[in-house]
C-alpha positions in Angstrom: -47.1 23.8 -42.5 -45.0 21.1 -44.3 -43.8 21.6 -47.8 -43.7 19.1 -50.6 -41.9 19.6 -53.9 -42.7 18.6 -57.4 -40.1 17.0 -59.7 -38.9 14.6 -57.1 -40.0 11.3 -58.7 -38.5 9.0 -61.3 -38.0 11.2 -64.4 -39.0 8.7 -67.1 -41.9 7.2 -65.2 -43.2 10.7 -64.3 -43.0 12.0 -67.9 -44.7 8.9 -69.2 -47.6 9.4 -66.8 -47.9 13.1 -67.4 -48.1 12.6 -71.2 -50.0 9.3 -71.0 -52.7 10.7 -73.4 -50.2 12.1 -75.9 -47.7 10.7 -78.3 -44.4 12.3 -79.0 -45.7 13.9 -82.2 -49.3 14.7 -81.1 -52.3 13.3 -79.4 -52.6 9.5 -79.3 -55.7 9.0 -77.2 -56.4 6.0 -75.1 -55.4 2.9 -77.0 -57.4 -0.3 -76.4 -55.5 -3.1 -74.8 -56.1 -6.8 -74.9 -57.1 -8.8 -71.9 -59.0 -7.8 -68.8 -60.1 -4.1 -68.5 -58.0 -2.2 -65.9 -59.8 -1.7 -62.6 -58.5 1.8 -62.3 -57.1 4.5 -64.5 -54.4 7.0 -63.7 -57.0 9.8 -64.1 -59.2 8.2 -61.4 -56.3 8.1 -59.0 -55.3 11.7 -59.7 -58.9 12.9 -59.2 -59.2 10.9 -55.9 -55.9 12.4 -54.7 -57.1 15.9 -55.5 -60.3 15.3 -53.7 -58.5 14.1 -50.6 -56.0 17.0 -50.7 -58.8 19.6 -51.3 -60.9 18.2 -48.4 -58.3 17.2 -45.8 -55.1 18.9 -46.8 -51.9 17.7 -48.5 -50.5 16.2 -45.3 -53.4 13.7 -45.3 -52.8 12.8 -49.0 -51.0 9.5 -49.0 -51.1 6.4 -51.3 -53.0 4.6 -48.6 -55.5 7.4 -48.1 -56.1 7.6 -51.9 -56.7 3.9 -51.9 -59.3 4.3 -49.2 -61.0 7.0 -51.2 -61.2 4.7 -54.2 -62.1 1.6 -52.1 -59.0 -0.4 -53.2 -55.9 -1.6 -51.5 -52.9 0.6 -51.4 -50.7 -1.9 -53.3 -53.0 -1.9 -56.3 -52.3 1.8 -56.8 -48.6 1.1 -57.4 -49.6 -0.7 -60.6 -50.4 2.7 -62.0 -48.4 5.3 -60.1 -45.0 4.5 -58.6 -45.4 6.6 -55.5 -46.4 9.8 -53.8 -43.7 11.9 -55.6 -45.0 11.0 -59.0 -48.6 11.5 -57.8 -47.9 15.0 -56.6 -46.5 15.9 -60.1 -49.7 14.6 -61.6 -51.8 16.5 -59.2 -50.0 19.8 -59.8 -50.1 19.5 -63.5 -53.8 18.6 -63.4 -54.5 21.8 -61.5 -52.5 23.8 -64.0 -54.5 22.3 -66.8 -57.8 23.1 -65.0 -57.2 26.8 -65.7 -58.1 26.0 -69.4 -55.9 28.8 -70.8 -56.6 29.5 -74.5 -54.4 27.7 -76.8 -53.2 28.5 -80.4 -56.3 29.6 -82.4 -58.6 29.8 -79.4 -60.5 33.0 -78.6 -58.7 35.2 -76.1 -58.6 38.8 -74.9 -57.4 41.2 -77.5 -54.6 43.0 -75.6 -51.5 41.4 -74.1 -52.2 43.0 -70.7 -55.7 41.6 -70.6 -54.3 38.2 -71.6 -51.9 38.2 -68.6 -54.7 39.4 -66.3 -56.8 36.4 -67.5 -53.9 34.1 -66.6 -53.5 35.7 -63.2 -57.1 35.5 -62.3 -57.4 31.8 -63.3 -54.3 31.0 -61.3 -55.7 32.8 -58.2 -58.9 30.8 -58.6 -56.9 27.5 -58.9 -55.3 28.3 -55.6 -58.7 29.1 -54.0 -60.0 25.7 -55.2 -56.9 23.8 -54.2 -55.4 25.6 -51.2 -52.8 22.8 -50.7 -51.1 24.0 -53.8 -49.4 26.7 -51.7 -47.5 23.9 -49.9 -45.9 22.5 -53.1 -42.5 23.9 -54.2 -42.5 23.9 -58.0 -39.0 25.3 -58.6 -38.5 21.9 -60.4 -41.9 21.8 -62.1 -43.8 18.8 -63.5 -43.1 19.0 -67.3 -46.6 18.1 -68.3 -49.4 19.4 -70.5 -50.6 21.9 -67.9 -47.3 23.6 -67.5 -46.6 23.6 -71.3 -50.1 25.2 -71.9 -49.1 27.9 -69.3 -45.8 28.7 -70.9 -47.2 28.7 -74.4 -50.0 31.1 -73.4 -47.7 33.5 -71.6 -45.1 33.6 -74.4 -47.8 34.0 -77.0 -49.2 37.0 -75.0 -45.8 38.6 -74.8 -45.0 38.1 -78.4 -45.1 41.0 -80.8 -44.8 43.8 -78.2 -41.1 44.5 -78.8 -39.4 42.2 -76.3 -36.3 40.1 -77.2 -36.6 36.3 -76.6 -34.6 36.6 -73.4 -36.8 39.5 -72.2 -39.9 37.5 -73.0 -38.8 34.5 -70.9 -37.7 36.9 -68.1 -41.0 38.7 -68.2 -42.9 35.4 -68.1 -40.9 34.2 -65.2 -41.5 37.5 -63.3 -45.3 37.2 -63.9 -45.4 33.6 -62.7 -43.4 34.4 -59.6 -45.6 37.3 -58.6 -48.9 35.7 -59.4 -48.0 32.4 -57.7 -46.8 34.2 -54.6 -49.9 36.5 -54.4 -52.2 33.6 -55.0 -50.5 31.5 -52.3 -50.8 34.4 -49.7 -54.5 34.7 -50.5 -55.0 31.0 -50.2 -53.2 31.0 -46.8 -55.4 33.8 -45.5 -58.5 31.7 -46.5 -57.0 28.5 -45.0 -56.2 30.2 -41.6 -59.6 31.7 -41.4 -61.3 28.4 -42.1 -59.2 26.4 -39.7 -59.3 28.9 -36.8 -62.8 30.2 -37.2 -61.4 33.7 -36.7 -61.3 36.3 -39.5 -58.1 38.4 -40.1 -59.9 41.5 -39.0 -61.0 39.8 -35.7 -57.4 38.7 -35.2 -56.1 42.3 -35.5 -58.9 43.6 -33.3 -57.9 41.2 -30.5 -54.4 42.7 -30.6 -55.6 46.3 -30.4 -53.6 46.9 -27.2 -50.4 46.7 -29.2 -51.0 50.1 -30.7 -51.9 51.6 -27.4 -49.4 50.0 -25.1 -46.4 49.0 -27.2 -46.2 50.9 -30.5 -43.8 53.9 -30.3 -44.8 56.6 -32.7 -41.4 58.4 -32.3 -39.5 55.4 -33.4 -41.8 54.6 -36.3 -42.7 58.0 -37.8 -43.4 56.7 -41.3 -45.9 54.1 -40.1 -47.5 56.7 -37.8 -47.9 59.2 -40.6 -49.4 56.7 -43.1 -51.8 55.4 -40.4 -53.0 58.9 -39.5 -53.6 59.7 -43.2 -55.7 56.6 -43.7 -53.3 54.2 -45.2 -54.4 51.3 -43.0 -58.1 52.0 -43.1 -59.0 49.2 -45.5 -60.3 45.8 -44.1 -57.7 43.0 -44.5 -59.4 41.3 -47.5 -59.7 44.7 -49.3 -56.1 45.6 -48.5 -54.9 42.3 -49.8 -56.9 42.6 -53.0 -55.5 46.2 -53.5 -51.9 44.9 -53.0 -52.5 42.2 -55.6 -54.0 44.6 -58.2 -51.3 47.2 -57.5 -48.5 44.7 -57.8 -49.7 43.1 -61.0 -50.4 46.4 -62.8 -47.1 47.9 -61.8 -45.3 44.7 -63.1 -47.2 45.0 -66.4 -46.4 48.8 -66.5 -42.7 47.9 -66.2 -42.9 45.4 -69.0 -44.8 47.9 -71.2 -42.4 50.8 -70.3 -39.5 48.6 -71.6 -41.2 48.4 -75.0 -41.9 52.1 -75.1 -45.6 51.5 -75.1 -46.6 52.7 -71.6 -50.0 54.4 -71.6 
C-alpha cells in the first residue's frame, strides 16, 4: 500500500485553492468574472477526484484519470489545479469538512466528552466513506477550512474544563492521533475484506493449525491464560469495536482525571 502525503504542493497556490470561497476577513463567495464562463470549477475537479479515489483507490487517482472522469483533457485541469499534490490537499480538506462539525453558536452535545465522541464517530464514518484516507500522511496537514473547523471544535469542547492552553492543545493532539489511527485500522480491515473476499474471522479460521501445531503454551503463559478465560472469544469486528471504545474512553478519563473531574 503506497502512501501519499498532504502539504507537499506549492504553499501559496494550495492556500489560495483551499480558501477560494473565503476572503482573509470572512466569506467572500464566488465573484462573477467577465468573459466566457469557466468550463470547470475547482469544486467539480475535487468531487471527481474523490469519486475516483473512493471507487478505484488512491493509486488510480491521477490528473489524467480525473480528466477522464470529467470528460476533459488532462491539460485543461492544470488551469485550475497545479498538480496532484495540491489536489490531494483539496481532497483531504474536503473530507474533513464533510464531517460537518458544529461551529460557534451551532447546537452540539452538552458535555465535553459527548462532543469529543461526536467528533470521533464522524471521523470514523469519514474513513469508512473514503478508505483511501488511511493512505495519506497528514503530519503536514492542509491548512484549509475543514482542518480549521476541526481544531476550533476540539478546542471549544476542551475549553472551560480546567486545562491550561498547552494542555488543551496536547489533549486535542492526543485525541486526533488516537481517533485517526483507530479509524484507519477499521478502514483497512474493511478494505482487505472487500478486496480479498475473505472475512477476518475466516482468515483466522484458516490458520487454526497455528494454535494446535506451533503455539507453545509454556512460552506464552499470559496469552494462554487470557485465552482460556475468554479474552479472545469475541469476533474480530466486535473485538475491534471494543478496543476503539475502550481506548477512547480511557483517553477521555485521563483528560478528565487531570482536571479533577473524573466520575
